[in-house]
Backbone as numpy.savetxt, mean C-alpha at the origin, in Angstrom:
# Nx Ny Nz CAx CAy CAz Cx Cy Cz
-33.78 2.41 -28.83 -32.85 2.45 -29.14 -32.56 4.27 -29.05
-30.98 4.16 -28.46 -30.57 5.66 -28.30 -30.41 6.80 -29.68
-30.62 8.11 -29.86 -30.94 8.90 -31.37 -28.32 8.72 -31.28
-28.80 9.25 -32.16 -27.39 9.18 -33.01 -26.73 9.92 -32.50
-27.74 11.06 -31.44 -26.84 12.42 -31.18 -26.35 11.86 -29.39
-27.47 11.43 -28.70 -27.10 11.16 -27.90 -25.88 9.27 -27.36
-26.18 9.16 -28.55 -24.67 8.19 -28.53 -23.48 8.74 -29.30
-23.65 10.04 -29.80 -22.08 10.54 -30.08 -22.17 11.46 -28.97
-22.60 11.58 -28.15 -22.51 12.25 -26.62 -21.49 11.64 -25.53
-22.00 10.08 -25.53 -21.29 9.07 -24.63 -20.44 8.64 -25.24
-20.01 8.74 -26.63 -18.76 8.74 -27.31 -17.66 9.57 -26.63
-18.14 11.11 -26.65 -17.22 11.90 -26.50 -16.97 12.06 -25.31
-17.56 11.58 -23.94 -17.35 11.40 -23.15 -16.73 9.70 -22.63
-16.82 9.04 -23.05 -16.07 7.79 -22.42 -14.53 7.77 -23.08
-14.59 9.27 -24.43 -12.96 9.31 -25.02 -12.57 10.16 -24.12
-12.50 10.85 -24.05 -12.37 12.00 -22.70 -11.81 11.31 -21.28
-12.96 10.36 -20.60 -12.28 9.76 -20.26 -10.73 8.56 -19.86
-10.83 7.79 -21.37 -9.92 6.91 -21.83 -8.85 8.07 -21.89
-8.63 8.76 -22.24 -7.71 9.67 -22.44 -6.97 9.90 -20.83
-7.71 10.22 -19.76 -7.22 10.27 -18.54 -6.74 9.31 -18.27
-7.64 7.86 -17.71 -7.14 6.89 -17.49 -5.72 6.56 -17.97
-5.63 6.93 -19.38 -4.40 6.38 -20.40 -3.25 7.10 -19.86
-2.99 8.52 -19.73 -2.28 9.41 -18.94 -1.74 9.07 -17.60
-3.51 8.42 -16.69 -2.46 8.01 -15.40 -2.23 6.87 -15.01
-2.11 5.76 -16.78 -1.31 4.70 -16.41 0.58 4.88 -17.22
0.06 6.32 -17.69 1.75 6.75 -17.92 2.50 6.90 -16.93
1.68 7.80 -16.31 2.64 8.46 -14.75 2.78 7.60 -14.17
1.81 6.40 -13.90 1.99 5.49 -12.40 3.49 4.59 -13.43
2.99 4.28 -14.00 4.47 3.79 -15.29 5.64 3.67 -15.04
5.45 5.11 -15.04 6.83 5.96 -14.35 7.51 6.38 -13.31
6.57 6.18 -12.21 6.48 6.39 -11.18 7.03 4.51 -10.13
6.67 3.62 -11.36 6.83 2.46 -10.87 8.18 2.36 -10.79
8.76 3.24 -12.18 9.92 2.13 -12.56 11.37 2.44 -11.45
10.50 4.25 -11.21 11.45 5.10 -9.59 10.90 4.23 -7.93
10.29 3.92 -8.16 9.56 3.26 -6.87 10.60 1.46 -6.51
10.68 1.25 -7.46 11.44 -0.42 -7.85 12.90 -0.57 -7.51
12.79 1.17 -7.85 14.67 1.08 -8.05 15.00 1.26 -6.63
14.14 2.43 -5.81 14.38 2.16 -4.43 14.16 1.00 -3.98
13.11 0.29 -4.52 13.07 -0.86 -2.98 14.57 -2.04 -3.81
14.87 -2.16 -4.70 16.08 -2.60 -4.82 17.40 -2.45 -4.12
17.57 -0.79 -3.58 18.17 -0.34 -3.64 17.92 -0.68 -2.16
16.98 -0.28 -1.37 16.97 -0.79 -0.25 16.99 -2.40 0.41
17.20 -3.05 -0.19 17.25 -4.26 -0.26 18.49 -5.27 0.95
19.28 -4.78 0.21 20.76 -5.39 -0.04 21.61 -4.96 1.75
21.20 -3.61 2.08 21.30 -3.03 3.40 20.81 -3.29 4.15
19.06 -3.71 4.47 18.38 -3.74 5.16 18.44 -5.69 5.35
19.01 -6.53 4.74 19.37 -8.01 4.95 20.57 -7.84 5.45
21.68 -7.08 4.94 22.85 -7.28 6.07 22.55 -6.77 7.36
21.86 -5.66 7.69 21.76 -5.36 8.62 20.69 -6.30 9.28
19.76 -7.30 9.24 18.81 -7.95 9.82 20.01 -9.00 10.41
20.34 -9.96 9.31 21.75 -10.86 9.50 22.71 -10.46 10.48
23.40 -9.13 10.43 24.32 -8.87 11.60 23.55 -8.68 12.84
22.27 -7.77 13.25 21.73 -7.99 14.10 21.78 -9.29 15.04
20.52 -10.61 14.01 20.88 -11.33 14.58 21.50 -12.46 15.30
22.56 -11.91 14.35 24.01 -12.47 14.66 25.08 -12.67 15.66
24.63 -11.57 16.23 24.93 -10.87 17.74 24.22 -10.85 18.68
23.02 -11.27 18.30 22.15 -11.97 19.52 22.28 -12.33 20.79
22.14 -12.08 21.67 22.66 -13.10 22.90 21.51 -12.76 24.11
21.31 -14.23 24.94 20.21 -13.41 25.88 20.22 -12.69 26.79
21.78 -12.71 26.85 22.08 -11.41 28.39 22.01 -9.86 27.47
21.86 -9.87 26.87 21.82 -9.08 25.90 20.02 -8.00 26.08
19.38 -8.83 26.59 17.65 -8.86 26.75 17.84 -7.81 27.45
18.66 -7.91 28.81 18.51 -7.05 29.87 19.09 -5.61 29.53
19.88 -5.32 28.87 20.28 -4.35 28.78 19.95 -3.91 26.98
19.06 -4.47 26.38 18.65 -3.52 25.00 16.70 -4.22 25.05
16.44 -2.83 25.20 14.92 -2.92 25.49 14.56 -3.19 24.67
14.62 -3.19 23.32 13.96 -3.40 22.05 14.25 -5.23 21.83
15.47 -5.82 22.51 15.21 -7.16 23.36 14.43 -7.85 24.12
13.82 -7.37 24.46 12.77 -7.13 25.82 11.87 -8.25 24.80
11.34 -9.60 25.45 10.64 -11.15 25.77 9.81 -10.63 26.58
8.20 -10.04 26.60 7.69 -10.21 27.21 6.99 -11.31 27.89
7.19 -11.99 28.95 6.25 -13.32 29.55 4.64 -13.23 28.28
3.89 -12.18 28.50 2.30 -11.84 28.35 2.36 -10.69 27.49
1.91 -10.79 26.70 1.27 -10.45 25.43 0.13 -9.00 25.51
0.10 -7.99 26.37 -1.45 -6.87 26.84 -1.62 -5.81 25.88
-0.18 -5.33 25.67 -0.49 -3.44 25.27 0.13 -4.02 23.76
-0.71 -3.78 22.51 -0.36 -3.95 20.85 -0.81 -3.06 20.48
0.60 -2.07 19.90 -0.11 -1.55 18.72 0.68 -1.50 16.95
-1.05 -1.03 16.27 -0.71 -2.29 15.08 -0.69 -0.78 14.04
0.09 -0.61 13.22 0.79 0.63 12.74 -0.15 -0.43 10.92
-0.55 0.66 9.92 -1.71 0.59 9.16 -0.33 1.54 7.94
-0.20 0.61 6.84 -0.58 1.84 6.21 -0.83 1.37 4.91
-1.34 2.45 4.47 -1.88 2.67 3.33 -1.69 3.67 2.64
-2.06 3.92 0.86 -2.02 5.10 0.23 -2.37 6.70 0.76
-2.45 7.29 0.40 -3.03 8.84 0.45 -4.19 8.93 -0.24
-3.50 8.42 -1.53 -4.99 8.21 -2.81 -5.56 7.11 -3.13
-6.71 6.91 -4.39 -7.32 6.21 -4.18 -6.64 6.01 -5.65
-7.87 5.46 -6.55 -7.98 5.04 -8.17 -6.48 3.92 -7.85
-6.39 2.85 -7.80 -5.41 1.96 -7.94 -6.29 0.58 -7.14
-7.58 0.04 -8.01 -7.85 -0.69 -7.37 -8.36 -1.49 -6.30
-7.83 -2.80 -5.66 -8.05 -3.04 -4.93 -7.13 -2.96 -3.64
-6.23 -2.17 -3.60 -5.11 -2.07 -3.29 -4.76 -1.91 -1.29
-5.95 -0.89 -1.74 -5.75 0.22 0.29 -7.28 -1.09 0.28
-7.94 -1.35 -0.11 -8.86 -2.56 0.56 -8.41 -3.66 0.61
-7.39 -4.38 0.12 -6.61 -5.22 0.77 -6.20 -4.81 2.06
-5.67 -4.18 2.16 -4.54 -3.18 3.21 -5.59 -3.26 4.44
-6.72 -2.68 4.62 -7.53 -2.08 5.41 -8.04 -3.24 6.42
-8.12 -4.70 4.78 -9.11 -5.84 5.55 -8.03 -6.78 5.99
-6.70 -6.83 5.74 -6.22 -7.69 6.43 -5.71 -6.63 8.14
-5.82 -5.62 8.11 -5.79 -4.68 9.62 -6.81 -5.52 10.29
-7.99 -4.67 9.39 -9.02 -5.37 10.54 -9.04 -7.30 10.76
-8.76 -8.05 9.63 -8.76 -9.58 10.27 -7.65 -9.33 11.51
-6.44 -8.68 11.64 -5.37 -8.79 13.21 -5.69 -8.24 13.55
-6.70 -7.17 13.48 -7.56 -6.17 15.37 -8.63 -7.24 15.63
-9.42 -7.75 14.86 -10.39 -9.10 15.94 -9.99 -10.06 15.99
-8.60 -10.74 15.62 -8.01 -11.63 15.69 -7.12 -11.10 17.22
-6.50 -10.04 17.18 -5.95 -9.66 18.80 -7.34 -9.75 19.53
-8.19 -8.90 19.43 -9.57 -8.76 20.38 -9.79 -10.53 21.00
-9.58 -11.61 20.47 -10.53 -12.76 20.29 -9.64 -13.28 21.38
-8.70 -13.52 21.69 -7.18 -13.34 22.17 -7.11 -12.16 23.71
-8.54 -11.52 23.45 -8.24 -10.17 24.91 -7.30 -9.11 25.43
-7.13 -8.99 23.79 -6.28 -7.93 23.67 -6.62 -6.56 22.62
-6.98 -5.59 23.62 -7.21 -4.21 22.18 -6.61 -3.34 21.95
-6.02 -3.29 20.84 -4.97 -3.07 20.51 -5.26 -1.69 19.77
-4.32 -0.73 20.42 -4.16 1.11 19.66 -3.59 0.90 17.50
-4.48 1.25 17.41 -4.31 1.47 15.90 -4.14 2.79 15.21
-2.77 2.80 14.50 -1.99 3.90 14.28 -2.02 3.86 12.79
-2.50 4.73 12.38 -3.08 5.20 10.58 -1.80 5.92 10.12
-0.95 5.00 8.03 -0.14 5.77 7.51 -0.68 5.88 6.66
-1.17 7.22 6.36 -2.05 7.24 5.04 -3.14 7.30 4.90
-3.85 8.80 3.75 -4.80 9.44 4.06 -6.39 8.24 4.06
-5.80 6.93 2.97 -7.20 5.97 3.19 -7.57 5.36 4.51
-6.67 4.77 5.01 -6.58 3.55 6.15 -7.52 4.81 7.23
-6.76 6.06 7.18 -7.37 7.19 8.34 -9.03 7.04 8.14
-9.31 7.52 7.03 -10.20 8.42 6.65 -11.41 6.46 7.05
-10.87 5.80 6.54 -11.72 4.54 6.84 -12.56 4.22 8.50
-10.96 3.87 8.82 -11.35 4.03 10.70 -12.22 5.13 11.38
-12.12 6.30 10.35 -12.80 7.40 11.34 -13.79 7.58 11.11
-14.20 7.18 9.17 -15.81 6.84 8.88 -16.36 5.27 9.84
-15.58 4.95 10.17 -16.38 3.45 11.72 -16.73 3.94 12.44
-15.70 4.98 12.85 -16.09 5.79 14.49 -14.76 4.85 15.62
-13.88 4.38 14.51 -12.79 3.34 15.18 -11.46 5.37 15.94
-11.66 4.59 16.50 -10.56 5.92 17.46 -9.46 4.94 17.09
-8.49 6.26 16.82 -7.50 6.59 16.15 -5.96 7.01 16.74
-5.23 5.91 17.26 -4.01 6.48 18.15 -3.45 7.72 18.25
-2.76 7.55 16.31 -1.62 8.27 15.28 -2.31 8.56 14.49
-2.52 9.20 13.60 -2.06 9.36 12.77 -1.37 9.70 11.34
-0.69 9.55 10.11 0.62 10.02 9.69 0.45 10.12 8.12
0.39 11.11 7.38 0.46 11.17 6.03 1.13 11.72 5.47
1.94 12.22 6.06 3.77 13.05 5.14 4.32 12.45 4.01
3.99 10.48 4.35 4.73 10.04 3.15 3.89 10.16 1.86
5.71 10.23 0.69 4.84 10.88 -0.50 5.30 9.57 -1.48
5.31 9.64 -2.61 5.69 9.00 -3.58 7.09 8.23 -3.12
8.19 9.32 -2.86 9.57 8.16 -2.42 9.64 9.01 -0.58
9.39 8.06 -0.42 9.34 7.58 1.22 10.96 8.07 1.30
11.11 8.21 3.04 12.30 8.79 3.24 12.67 8.12 4.56
13.89 8.62 5.17 14.17 8.11 6.04 13.39 8.50 7.70
13.43 10.14 6.85 13.15 10.52 8.67 11.60 10.11 8.49
10.53 10.06 7.46 9.58 9.58 7.58 9.22 8.12 8.09
10.00 7.31 7.79 10.27 6.09 9.30 10.71 6.39 10.25
11.16 7.30 10.88 11.54 7.26 12.16 10.48 8.22 12.63
9.60 9.18 11.86 8.77 10.00 12.53 7.34 9.22 12.63
7.13 7.91 12.17 6.09 6.74 12.12 6.35 5.40 13.51
8.13 5.58 13.73 8.43 4.54 14.77 9.09 5.03 15.78
9.67 6.42 15.60 10.05 6.98 16.72 9.69 6.50 18.14
8.43 7.88 18.63 7.24 7.58 19.27 7.41 5.67 20.10
6.61 4.90 18.86 6.69 3.69 19.63 8.06 3.06 20.06
8.53 2.77 19.51 9.93 2.31 19.97 10.48 2.79 21.69
10.21 4.19 21.07 10.55 4.52 22.83 9.56 4.33 23.82
8.46 4.61 23.50 7.40 3.57 24.47 7.31 2.10 24.54
7.64 1.50 23.47 8.16 -0.14 23.67 9.56 -0.46 24.63
10.49 0.40 24.64 11.89 0.43 25.43 10.86 0.95 26.88
10.60 2.07 26.94 9.61 2.06 28.91 9.00 1.45 29.50
8.28 0.17 28.36 7.35 -1.41 28.51 6.51 -0.83 28.48
5.76 0.12 28.00 4.30 0.71 27.61 3.33 0.00 27.07
4.99 -0.23 25.98 4.06 -1.06 25.06 4.08 -2.70 24.53
4.10 -3.51 24.73 4.46 -5.04 24.46 5.03 -5.85 23.08
4.36 -4.89 21.77 4.31 -5.63 20.37 3.61 -4.72 20.10
4.49 -3.95 18.60 4.57 -3.76 17.67 4.57 -4.23 16.15
2.73 -4.13 15.47 3.02 -4.51 14.57 2.54 -3.81 13.68
3.22 -4.10 12.45 2.96 -3.39 11.63 2.34 -3.87 9.70
1.34 -2.95 9.16 0.32 -3.86 8.56 0.70 -3.71 7.21
1.47 -3.70 6.05 2.02 -2.58 4.48 1.89 -4.33 3.22
2.43 -3.34 2.01 1.90 -3.97 1.15 3.51 -4.88 0.81
3.32 -5.76 0.74 4.60 -6.75 0.13 4.90 -6.71 -1.68
5.81 -5.92 -2.09 5.72 -5.91 -3.37 6.82 -7.15 -4.21
6.27 -8.15 -4.24 6.75 -9.52 -5.06 6.52 -8.67 -6.97
6.02 -7.96 -7.43 5.87 -7.42 -8.63 4.60 -6.84 -8.79
4.79 -6.35 -10.16 3.76 -5.51 -10.15 2.34 -5.84 -9.77
1.68 -6.79 -10.92 0.87 -8.05 -10.39 0.43 -8.35 -9.23
1.83 -8.29 -8.25 1.74 -9.68 -7.17 2.09 -8.32 -6.04
1.13 -7.43 -4.93 1.72 -6.64 -4.12 0.49 -7.49 -2.59
0.69 -8.74 -1.90 -0.59 -9.03 -0.88 0.22 -8.40 0.19
-0.65 -8.64 1.47 -0.83 -7.24 2.54 0.48 -8.49 3.13
1.03 -7.68 4.07 1.97 -8.94 4.99 1.80 -7.52 6.37
1.74 -8.73 7.39 1.93 -8.41 8.49 3.25 -8.61 9.13
4.06 -7.87 9.45 5.36 -7.60 10.25 5.63 -7.37 11.66
6.14 -8.10 12.11 5.76 -7.50 13.72 7.86 -7.05 14.25
7.39 -5.43 14.14 8.65 -5.15 14.42 8.92 -5.27 16.04
8.63 -5.63 17.00 9.06 -5.69 18.20 8.43 -6.05 18.76
9.05 -6.73 20.07 10.28 -6.86 19.86 10.85 -7.73 18.77
12.03 -7.79 18.93 12.92 -7.91 17.78 12.82 -9.41 17.97
12.66 -10.42 17.43 13.22 -11.59 18.42 13.80 -11.71 17.75
14.80 -13.35 18.72 16.09 -13.79 17.87 15.73 -14.96 17.58
16.95 -15.02 16.37 17.13 -16.45 15.45 16.88 -17.66 15.88
16.29 -18.74 15.31 16.52 -20.17 15.72 18.36 -20.08 15.90
18.76 -20.98 16.86 19.92 -21.06 16.58 20.86 -20.55 17.20
20.05 -19.25 17.26 21.33 -17.71 17.61 22.40 -18.41 18.12
23.69 -17.68 17.76 25.08 -18.34 18.42 25.59 -16.72 19.60
26.02 -17.41 20.19 26.20 -16.38 21.53 27.65 -15.20 21.20
27.60 -13.95 21.52 27.76 -13.05 21.25 29.62 -13.29 21.61
29.38 -14.41 22.37 31.19 -14.78 22.45 32.23 -15.70 21.82
30.91 -16.13 20.56 31.54 -16.83 19.55 32.26 -16.27 18.11
32.16 -14.93 18.99 32.74 -14.00 17.58 33.75 -12.89 18.46
34.77 -12.26 17.52 36.00 -11.10 17.97 35.21 -9.79 17.82
35.19 -9.23 18.52 34.30 -7.41 17.98 34.82 -6.89 18.76
35.80 -5.77 17.79 35.83 -4.33 18.32 34.80 -3.27 17.27
34.16 -2.30 18.29 33.84 -2.60 20.13 33.24 -3.63 20.13
32.94 -3.77 21.92 32.58 -5.06 21.44 31.01 -5.18 21.64
29.99 -6.04 21.27 28.85 -6.48 20.79 27.68 -5.96 21.27
27.75 -5.08 22.82 27.43 -4.29 23.27 26.73 -2.81 22.64
28.32 -2.64 22.14 28.46 -0.89 21.69 27.71 -1.04 20.28
28.24 -1.95 19.56 27.90 -2.07 18.57 26.06 -2.74 18.53
25.27 -3.30 19.11 23.72 -2.97 19.37 23.64 -2.05 19.87
23.70 -1.20 20.30 23.14 -0.14 20.77 23.02 0.84 19.57
24.00 1.22 18.28 23.92 1.49 17.42 23.73 1.24 16.61
22.99 -0.24 16.38 22.14 -0.86 14.80 21.30 -0.73 15.56
20.45 -1.22 16.86 19.27 -1.46 16.92 18.15 -0.64 16.72
18.33 0.89 16.37 17.52 1.54 16.54 17.64 1.97 15.12
18.95 1.82 14.35 18.84 1.54 12.75 18.07 0.48 12.19
18.48 -0.42 12.83 17.44 -2.03 12.23 16.18 -1.46 12.26
15.91 -1.52 13.12 14.21 -0.80 13.40 13.37 0.08 12.32
14.13 1.29 12.89 14.22 2.07 10.83 14.34 1.43 10.42
14.68 0.67 10.00 15.39 0.70 8.12 14.30 -0.44 7.85
13.94 -1.00 8.84 12.55 -1.52 8.30 11.43 -1.51 7.95
10.85 -0.14 8.80 10.11 0.81 8.46 10.40 0.96 6.80
11.30 1.82 6.93 11.47 2.37 5.83 11.33 1.41 4.37
12.12 0.22 4.85 11.53 -1.36 3.73 10.05 -1.20 3.60
9.49 -1.52 4.56 8.10 -1.05 4.26 7.41 -0.63 3.53
7.72 1.18 3.89 7.85 2.20 3.02 7.53 1.99 1.43
8.83 1.95 1.40 9.30 2.10 -0.27 8.45 0.72 -1.09
8.66 -0.42 -0.17 7.63 -1.17 -0.81 6.14 -1.08 -0.68
5.89 -0.63 -0.21 4.48 -0.21 -0.26 3.98 1.10 -1.50
4.89 1.81 -1.15 5.03 2.67 -1.61 4.83 1.95 -3.98
6.24 1.07 -4.17 5.81 0.56 -5.24 4.91 -0.12 -5.56
4.33 -1.11 -4.54 2.66 -1.80 -4.47 1.76 -0.99 -5.00
1.79 0.56 -4.67 0.75 1.24 -4.89 0.83 1.80 -6.12
2.25 1.83 -7.10 1.84 2.19 -8.02 1.50 1.23 -9.50
2.27 0.08 -8.58 1.71 -0.85 -9.37 0.64 -1.37 -9.71
0.30 -1.08 -8.60 -2.12 -1.44 -8.69 -2.51 -0.31 -9.64
-1.80 0.99 -9.33 -2.30 1.96 -9.76 -2.41 1.92 -11.49
-1.01 1.58 -11.88 -1.00 0.84 -13.22 -2.09 0.01 -13.79
-1.85 -1.54 -13.15 -2.98 -1.64 -13.48 -4.09 -1.75 -13.70
-4.93 -0.89 -12.93 -6.13 -0.45 -12.04 -6.34 0.62 -13.55
-5.09 1.55 -14.12 -5.69 2.47 -15.21 -5.35 1.48 -16.45
-4.57 0.83 -16.64 -4.92 -0.19 -17.89 -6.00 -0.67 -18.09
-6.71 -1.38 -16.87 -7.71 -2.15 -17.27 -8.95 -1.41 -17.39
-9.31 0.45 -17.06 -9.60 0.85 -17.07 -9.99 1.67 -19.02
-8.82 1.97 -18.92 -8.20 1.83 -20.35 -8.96 0.80 -21.27
-8.37 0.13 -21.28 -9.28 -1.26 -21.81 -10.83 -1.18 -22.09
-11.21 -0.60 -21.00 -12.91 -1.06 -21.05 -13.32 0.21 -21.63
-12.39 1.24 -21.19 -13.05 2.72 -22.29 -13.22 2.03 -23.93
-11.64 1.08 -24.42 -11.71 0.96 -26.13 -12.96 0.49 -25.97
-12.98 -0.75 -25.04 -14.08 -1.87 -25.50 -15.45 -1.43 -25.66
-15.39 -0.05 -24.94 -16.83 0.18 -24.65 -17.34 1.69 -26.13
-15.86 2.21 -26.58 -16.13 3.61 -27.57 -16.38 2.07 -28.83
-15.54 0.81 -29.17 -16.47 0.16 -30.26 -17.25 -0.15 -30.35
-18.42 -0.31 -28.97 -20.27 -0.08 -29.09 -20.37 0.09 -29.64
-20.15 1.46 -28.34 -20.56 2.77 -28.54 -20.73 3.59 -30.62
-19.74 2.64 -30.96 -19.57 3.15 -32.48 -20.21 2.85 -33.30
-20.67 1.15 -32.80 -21.95 0.34 -33.14 -22.82 0.94 -33.85
-23.34 1.49 -32.48 -24.47 1.73 -32.23 -24.65 3.22 -32.30
-23.84 4.16 -33.36 -23.72 4.96 -33.92 -24.22 5.00 -34.43
-23.09 3.86 -35.63 -23.14 3.90 -36.84 -24.59 2.77 -37.29
-25.52 2.34 -36.53 -27.31 2.15 -36.74 -27.94 2.77 -35.86
-27.80 3.61 -35.65 -28.71 4.54 -35.07 -28.44 5.23 -36.48
-27.26 6.12 -37.26 -27.19 6.66 -38.01 -27.89 6.22 -38.92
-27.71 5.19 -39.85 -28.26 4.53 -40.45 -30.03 4.39 -40.69
-30.36 4.43 -38.91 -32.01 4.23 -38.97 -32.23 5.48 -39.42
-31.33 6.70 -38.66 -32.01 7.99 -38.61 -31.59 8.39 -40.44
-30.98 7.74 -41.36 -30.80 8.32 -42.60 -31.89 7.31 -43.86
-32.96 6.55 -42.51 -33.40 5.80 -44.00 -34.88 5.88 -43.75
-34.72 7.07 -41.98 -36.04 7.22 -42.33 -36.40 8.67 -42.75
-35.11 9.31 -43.23 -35.13 10.71 -43.94 -35.79 10.38 -45.27
-35.00 8.77 -46.04 -35.26 8.97 -47.42 -36.67 8.38 -47.39
-36.84 7.15 -46.65 -38.45 7.53 -46.65 -39.75 8.53 -46.75
-39.04 8.92 -45.77 -40.19 10.78 -45.74 -39.90 11.37 -46.91
-38.42 11.66 -47.47 -38.53 11.70 -48.48 -39.26 11.29 -50.20
-39.23 9.83 -49.78 -40.22 9.09 -51.17 -41.77 9.07 -50.93
-42.25 9.17 -49.45 -43.37 9.51 -49.10 -43.95 10.42 -49.39
-42.88 12.03 -48.93 -43.89 13.13 -49.80 -43.90 13.30 -50.88
-42.56 12.69 -51.71 -42.34 12.76 -52.88 -44.01 12.09 -53.66
-44.35 10.86 -53.26 -45.37 10.46 -53.78 -46.48 10.99 -53.41
-46.40 11.80 -52.85 -48.27 12.71 -52.33 -47.92 13.61 -52.89
-47.57 14.11 -53.63 -47.07 15.00 -54.32 -47.53 15.00 -56.66
-47.37 13.18 -55.82 -47.52 12.69 -57.18 -49.16 12.64 -58.13
């Protein structure tokens, strides 16, 4: 059995850890509220933008707008993985990395060797540690992603796709459903797929014409899709961190209860031994 002094030292250490995890849980809760507000604010605009773009889609526009180009054969693919810059958020980053690995392996089974682009330090560190060559890295996304972040991530890839250097761009990120449900998802950024049963643009009276509207909306639509993924990923990260820190705090509390009982037992045994020594000494003097 550990001595009372050793147990007391462990109690102090665990209590300090509990205070840290409790503070981190409170910070994550505060950040999660702001992050979910950004997710809700981004959804209506993004959904409406998607409806407009797909409503205007017509086969004849695929020749004029490279973003609508449907490659006959997928040969060159870019995989963009979004992870967090920090850890202490449970299996959040590990789940995203696993999803990206499965996607890469699936593409390789089809004879495609995709290029990997990392957004966030955790994904970058993982692939570099395993000697996987990264086509690009971007670690400038903070807790409050911006449209500029989205453009920095997708701008060059969009230009390469439109130039015919890429046939497909896939995005791996977290889908924010709730603070407790943040599964990884794979989104096809490019090409923009036509909706089933798409109506011809001739079905609408447009001013200016559909081609002018699409020339302005398509880059915005692609950029906004990445922005939505960034804000969802940020909210999912804070939700996962809050859950992880709450679990750590609860575990620390349970450990403190066990250590306190052990301390009381050790202290009681020590007192009993001291009394026995005093009684034995007194009997020896009598």
